[in-house]
N, C-alpha and C positions, 0 to 999 in steps of 0.2 A: 181586509188587507188588499190593496190593489197595487201590485208591483208593475202593472203595465202602463200606467199613466206616463205621458211624455215628461221627461225631466226627472222621473223617479230613479233614485240611485239603486244600482245592483250591488249586492254584497258577496264577497268571496272569502273562502276560508284561508287561513294561514297567518301566523304572527311571527315576525322576526324577533328572535330572542335577544339579539345584540342591541336593538334599538327600542324594542317594545311596540313598534308600529306595525301596521298591517303589511303583510308581504305584498299584497296587491290591493291598493286602495279602492274604495267604492267608486263606481263610475256610472254614467247614464248609458242607456242602450245606444244612443247616438254615438257616444264616445267609443263604445266597444265595436260598433259596426265599422267605424273607420279602421280599426285594426283587422277585423275579420276579412275585409275585402282584399287583404294581402295573402289570404290563405291559398296555398297550393293544393291541387288535388292529391289525395293519398297516393303513395307510390304503387300500391296494390289495388287501385280503384276497381279494375275489372274483376279482380277476385272478390272484392267486397260486394260488388253488384251481383255477382254470382251467388254469394252467400246470402244476400238479401232475398233473391228469388227463391233460393233453396229453402229459406226459413218458412215461406208460405206453404211448403209441402211438409212442414213439421220435422225436417231433418235437423238434428242438433249436432253438428260437427262430424260424427262418425257416419259411415254410409248406412243406407237403409237396411234393416234386418239385423243390425248388430245391437245388442243390449249394452248400453254404456255402464251398467252396474256390474258386468261380468268381465273380468280381465282375460279370461280364456277366450273371449270373443273380441274384445277391443285391442288386446295386446298392451304391452308396457315396455318402454325403452328408456335408456339413460344416455344423455349426450355429454361426453367429456371433451375437453380440448384435445387436440392432437398430441400435446405434450404434457398431459396431466400427470402429476406425481402418482406412481402406482400405490404409494402408501394411502392415498385418499380412497382409491378403489378398495383397498384392503379394509380400511376403516368402515366402509359402507357395505362390506361383504354380507353381513347378516340381512340387510334389507334386500340386496341383490338376489340372494338365494331364495328369499321368500317370494319375490316377484317372479323369479324363474319358475318356481313351482306353480304359481297362480296363472301366469300367462302362457306357459307351455311353449308351443311352436311360435307364438307371437311375441316372445321375449327377445329384446335386442340390446346389445351394448355397443354404442358408437364410441370407439376410442382409437388412438393411433391414427392410421391412415383413413379410417372411417369416421374419426371424430371431427369436431368443428375445426375449421381452418381460419386463420386470421383474415378478417375482412370479408368472409364468405356471406353471401346473401342467402336468405331462406330458400329461394327458388333453386339456387345452385346446390345447396346442401340436399334438398329433397331429390333433385334430379340425379345426383350421384348415387342415391339409394333407390332409384326406380319409381319415384312418386312425382306426380304433377299436381296441377290445380284440381279442385273439387273436393268432395267429402273424403275424410280419412279412410284409407283402405288398410286395415291391419296386416294384410298379407304382404304389403310393401313397407309401410312405416307404421308402427303402432300408434294408436290414438292417444294414449297417455304417455307423455314425454317429460322426463325430469332432466333439466339442465343443471350440471354441476360445474360451477366456475363463477368467478367474479363478473361484474358487469363491464369491467375492462376487457377481460379475456373473451367473453361472449356477450356482445352488446344487447342492451334492452330492445333495440329495434328488431334484432333477429328474433327475440323472444315474442314480442308483440305481434309481429307478422306471422310467425309460426302458429301463434295462438288463434288465428282466424280459422284455421282448419283443425287444429289439434288441441287437446287439453294439456297445457304446459305449466310446469312449476319450476322453481329454481332453488338450489341450495348453494350457499357459500359460507364457510366458517373459517375462522383464523387458526383453528387447531384441529388436529386429527381426533382428539378426544371428543370434541363437539360433534364431528361426523359420526363417530361411534355411538355417542349418546343418542343422537337422533335416530339412527338406524335401529338401535335397540328399543327405543320408545315406540316406534311404528310396529315392530315385530310383536312386542308385548301387547300393544293395543289390538292387534289383529288376530292374535292367536288365543283369545278367550280369557286373558288374565285381567282385562279391564272391562268392567260392566258399570258404566256410569248411569246416574239418574237422568231422566229426560228433563233437564233443566237448561233454560236459556236466559241470559241476562241482557238487558238493553240499557246502555249507559249514554245518556244524552246531556251534554254540557250546554248550559245557557248562561254565559257570562253577563253580568250587568252592563247595560249600555252597549251591547254588542249584537248588532242585528244578525250577523252571520250565524253565530251559534244558537241564537234564539230561533232562527228559521230551521236550522238542522234538527234541533230538539223537537220543535212543535210540528214541523212539516215533513219530517223524515222519520225520526226514531219513534215518535208517539203513534203515527198512523200505521207503521209497519208492525209495531208491537200489538196494536189493537186488532189488526187483521189476522195475524198469526195466532193470537190468543183465541180468536173465534174459530179459525179453521182447524187447529190442532189441539183438541181438548186433552189428549193424552200427555201433552207437554206442560211443564210448569214454567210460566214466563214471569220474570221479575224485572220491573223497571227501576232504574236509578236515574232520576231526572232532576234537572235544575240543581237545587241546593244539595241533593243527595249525591251528585256526581263529583265527589271530591277525590283527591289523590289517594287518601287513606282507604277510601272505599274501593278504588280501582285496584289497589294492592291486594285486597281481599278477594277480588275477582280474578286476579292474575297470579294464581299459585297459592293464595291464602285459603281461609276456611270457608269461603263462599264461591270457590272456583266452579263455574258451570261447564257443561259440555260445549255450549255455544255462547260466544260473547260477541255482541254487536255494539260498537261505539261510534259516536259522531262528535267531533270536536275540532278545534283548530289543531293543525299539526305544526310543530315548531320548525322554523327555518332559521338558518344562521348564515351570515355573510361569508363569502369566499375568504379564506384565511383565518376565520374564527377558530379558536382552539376547541370550541364545542361542536363544530359542524359534523364531523365524522361520527362522534359518539351520540349526539343528541338530535340531529335532524330527523324529523318525523315523529319525535316524542309527542305524547298526547297532552295538550294543555287542559287542565282540569278546572273545576268550579272554583278552586282556590285563587285563581287570578281574578282580581276585583274589577276587571274591565278596563277599557281604553281611557275612560275619563278619570277614574280613581287611581290609576296606576300609570306612571310615566317612567321611561328608562328601561334598561335591560330586565328581562324576565328571569327571576331566580328559579333554580331547580325545584324549590319548594312548591312551585305552581304547576309543574308538569311532571309526567311519568315517563322515564326513559328506560333503556335496557339495563343500565346499571342500578336502577331502583328495584329490580327483581330481587327478592330475598334469597339468601343462600339456601334457606329451608323450604323454598317454594316447590310446589309440585303441580305441574300443568299437564300431566300425562292425559292424553286423549282429547284435549281441548282443540277446537278450531275457532279462530277469531277473525272478525271482519272489522277493519279500522277504516272509517270514513274520515280521513284527515290528510292534509297536504303532506306529501313525502312519507306517508305512513308505510309504504312498501319500499321506496328507494328514491334516489336522487340521480338524475342524469348529469352528464358533463355540461350540457348546454341548456339554456332557457328556451323552451319552445314558444312561450308566449312572446318573448322579446323578438322572436323572428317575425311574428305577425305585427307587433306594435311598432317596431323600429326598422324592420327589414334587415335586421342584423342579429344574429344569435350571440348572446353574451355567455361567457363561461360562468357557471354558478358553483362549481365544485372543483377540487384539484383532480378528481377522477370520479367516474360514476360509481356508486356504492349502494349496498342494501341498507335499509334502516336497521339500526341495531336492536330496537325493541323486539321485532319478530325474530331476528336472528338469535338473540339470547333466550327467547322463549322456546325455540325449537331445540336448542342445544343444551338445555338445562340438565345438569348432572343427576338430579333426583327424579326427573321425569319431564320430558319435553312436550310442548304442544305439537300437534300433528301438522298444522298448517295455519298460515295467516294470510288473509286477503288484504292487500293494501294498495295504495296508489303510488305510482312512480310519477314524480313531479307533483303538480298541484291537483288537489281534488276540487272540482268546480261545484261548490255548494249551491250556487244559484240554479244549477241545472235540474235538481230533483223536484222542484216545485213550480217550474215554469210551464204553463199550459201549452204555450206555443211549441214546446219541444216534445210534448207527449207526457204521459203519466210515468215519470221515472220511479215513483215509489213502487209501481207494479214490478219493475225489474228487480228491485231489492227484495220485495216480498217473494217473488218467484224463486230467486236464487236461494234465499234462506229456507224457504219451504222445501225445496229439493234437498238441501243439506239435512234438514230435520227428518225428511222421509227416507234417508239412508243412501242418497246418491254420493258418489265420490265428489270431492270439492271441485275437480276439474270439469265434471259434467254439470254441476250446479251453476257454475259461473258462465256457462254458455249463453245465458240470457243477456249478459253484458256484451258478449261477442256478437250476438244477433242484433242487439240494439246499436252497437257501433257500426255494423255493416249497413243497417238501415239508415242511420243518421248520416254516415259518410256519403252514402249514395244520394240521399235527398239534399244534403248540404251542397255537394258538388254541383248538382243540377241547378239548385237555387242560385249559387254564385255565378254560374254560367248565364242564367237568365238576367241577373243584375248587370253583368258585363255588357249585355246587349240592350240595356235600357229599362229593365223592369224596375219599378219603384217598390222597395221592400219595406215592410214594417220592421223598424230597428229592434223592437223588443222581441218579436217573433224570431228574427234572424239571430239575435243574441242568444236566446234560449236554445235554439237549434245548435248553434256553434258550441256553447258551453256543455250541453248534453253530449254532443259528439266527442269532445275532448275528454270529458269525464269518463264516458264508457270505454274509451280507448286505453285509459291509463291503468286500469286495475290489473294487478299481477298476483300470482300465487307464490308465496314463499313456503317451500316444502313440496312434498310429493303430491302431484295432482290426483293420485289414485286413492288417497286416504279418505276415510269417512268416519263419522261420529260413532264411537264404540259404546252405544247405549243399550240398556236393557229393552226387551220387548215389553209392550204394555202389560201391566199386571205382575211382571217379574220384580224381584227384589234387587235393588242396586247394591254395589259393593264400594268400599272406600278405594281410592286410588292406591295401588301398591307403590312403594318407593323402589326405583330401579337402582341397580348397581352394575356398572359397566367395566369390564376388564380394560386395562390400559392397552391401547393399540401399540403394536411394535413400532419403536422409534419415537414414540411420544414422550415428551418430557415428564408428564404427570397429568393428573385429572385437570382438564381445562387450562393447562399452563402453556402459554406461548413461550417462544424461545427467550423472551426477556426474563421470564421467571427463572429459567435455568441459569442465565447469566447472573441473576441476583444471588442464587444459592452458591455459585462458584465464588462470587464476590465476598460473601460472608466468610467463606473459608479462607480466602486469600488476604482480605483486609482485616478481618477479625473484629469488626465493629458490631456491637450488639444494638438492637433496636431501642433498648432502654438501658440506661446506666444509672445506678443509684448510689449515693454517698450520704453518710450521716454528718450533719453539722449541728452546732449549737446556735440557735437563733433566738435572741432575746432571752437567753438563759435556759431555753427549753430545747431538748434534743429533738430535732426534726430530720426527716429524710428528704433530700432534694433529688428529684428524678428528671432527667432530660430525655424527652422523646424526640429522636431525630426523624420522626415520622417514618413509619415503615416505607414511606415513599422514597426515602433516601436509598433504600436497598431494593425494594420491589415495588415500583410505582404501580398504582392502580390505573385502570383504563381511563384515558383522558387526561392523565397527569401531565403537567408541563415539566418536561425533563430538565429544563434549564433553571428550575426553581427548587430550592431546598428550604424547608421550614422546620425549625427546631423550637420546641416548647419546653420550658422548665417549670416544674411544679414543686410545691412543698407540702408535706403531709406528715402527720404523726404515724400514719399507717398507709403506706403506698399501695398496699394490696386492696384498699377500699377506695374505689374510684370517686365516690361521692365526697370523700374527705379531702381530696386534693384541691389545692389552690394554685391557680396559674400565677407564676412569679414573673416570668418574662418570656417573650416570643421574638425570635429573629427570623426574618424572611430574607433569603440571600438568592440573587439570581446570578447565573454564571456569566451574564453580560456585565456584571460589576455593581449592580444596585444592591444595597443592603439597608434593611430597616429593622430596628430593635425597639420593642415596646416593653416598658417596665410597668408592672402592676403596682398599685398602691395597697394590695391586699396583704403584703408581708414585707419584712425588711429585706433589702437587697444589699448585702455587704460585699466587700471586695472579693472575699473568698468564693461566694456564690457566683458572682459575675465571672470570675476566672474559670470556674467549673463549666458554666454555660458556654462561654466562648470556646473552651476546649472541645466541647461536643459539636459546636457549629463547625469548627475547623475540621474535625473528623468526618462530619456528615458531608461537607463539601468535597473532601478528598474521596470519600466513598462514592459520591455521585459521579465525579469525574472518572474514577476507575470503572464504574458501572457502564458509563457511556462508551468508554474505550473497549471494554470487554464485549459489549453488545455489538459494536461496530464490527468486531472480528467475527462474531458468530452469525450475523445476519447478512446474507449475500444480497447485494442490490439487485432489484428486478430490472429487466430490460425495458 
C-alpha cells in the first residue's frame, strides 16, 4: 500500500445516515492542502509550544513530583455553571463525597460565583482561581477536573483548551436519575465491589468496498491489538475484526454477556444533516459490519446497520467498563463545522446546538450499572492520520494511552499522550504553515498527514469522570461477576431515568383515560376472534427520538391476544398532526365495517391523546433561555 503517491486519494471516516454517502468524500493530498493553507494558528499556540517543550522533560500535565495515580497528590475538582440546579449537585453527592475523601485538601467544587460564567475563556477561569499557564499545580487548581453541564452551557472549546494542562472530563444527562446512577456506579466500582477480569476487546469494522474502515481495521485496530497482546501477558485480548464486527456482537460487548473491562472500537461514526430527526439521538452511533458498503448500499442507512444509545438493552450491565470509540462524532458534535472553516473560509452550522453523543451518555447513566468513562471524538475523527508516516507513528499514541489504562492509570492521565501529540503537531504545523507562507515548497501528502493528525489528536474528549480507572483484579486473583446496582430515586426526580415527558404521560393517562391496548371480541367469518388496537405506547409516552407529530395505530386479530405470535396485523394507520393520514389494510383477514369502525375510533382517541400530551408537556417544560 502506498498512500503517498501523487493523485492517491485520502480516505476519511464518517457516513451521513440521511443520504448514505460519505460525510467527507475522499480527496487527494493536493486538494486537502488547498484547504489547510487557510488554517489559523491555535488560539493558545504559546501554551502548546510550552507543552511541547515540557514533554521532552517527561512531564505529563501535572507538575513534577506529583504522582498522577494518587488523588491526594493531584487533587480533584468539579466545575458547574454559575447557575447549576442544586438538584444536580445533590444527585452527584455520592461521587462528590468519595472524591472529597480521596483528594483531601486538594478537593474543589466550583459553583455559584466560583463556577463557570457564560463566555468565559479558560485563561480567565484559571486566573480567577489563582492559576496561570504551565503544569497543573494542585495547590491552586486540581489536576483532575470534571465539567458538569451541556456543551451549550460550557463550550467544547473551554474543555479542549483546559485539557492542555489538566485532565478533563464531562458529564451531562437529561435526568437527575442518570446523574445518580453514574455517581453510584463510580462509587461501587472504586470501593471494592467490582473486581473485573483483565479482559479487553478490540472491535474493528471493515465494510466491503470501503477504504476508510479497511484502513482503520488493518492499520489501527490490528497493530494496537498485536502490540498490547505482546506487552501485557496478564491481560486477555479478544479481537472482533471484519466479518465478526457486527451490531449483534457489539451488543454483547456493551452490557451483554461478553462485556470486557476495556473496549476499543474503530468504525464510521454516523452523522446526520441539520434538521434530521435522527441527529440528536443517533449522531456518533457506530456503523457496524452489517452495512454492506458504499457500492452495495445506496440511500439512507437504517438503524439495523449501526449501534446507537437507544440500542442498549434495558438488562445491560456496563459497570466498570471504559470504552474508546474511534469514530466521527463518537464523543459529541459542535455547533459549527471546523473543516468548513478551512475549506470554504466560512464555518457552517451542523447542529441546532452542540451536544454529547448519546451512546456514551446512555452507557454511563445506565440504571443497572453504568460504564465509568468513554473516550470519543468531538466532530470528525480523522482516520487518515493514524497511518500516515509523514505525521508520525500515530498508533504509538493509541498504544501508549491504552497501555496506561490497562496498567491502572486514571483515564485522564492515560489520554495525556494525545494532549502531548496535539501540542507537538500544533507547534510543528504552525511553523510549517509559516514557512509555506514565505515561499517554502511543501510535500502535500506530508502536510496533509500532519494536519489531519493534529486535528485528530485535538478532538478527543472524555465523557465521564477523568479520575476513574479500570476496576480489575490483580494478576492471579479470581474475578467476580458485575453486581447489578440499584439507586434510590433522587429528590425531585420523576422516577428511574424518567424525563419530565414521562411524568406528563402518566398524568395524561389519568386525565384522558386511554389505555395503550383496547380489545373487543368480534365474529369474523363465523369464528370468534379478538381484535386489539395498539395506539402505540408512543401516543402516551413517546420513546426517545419519536416524532411527536406522528401517531401510529395498529390493529390485530387473534384467537388469543395474549400470545403475540398468533396475532395478525389487520390494518395500520399513520396520522400526522400536520394533516397527513395513511391507512394500510392487510389481506391477512377479513376487514368488515364493524372492525373498521373500531379501528377508526382508536385512531381518533390516540390523536386526541397526543394533542393533550403535547399541551400538558408544554405546560410542564419551561423554555430555556
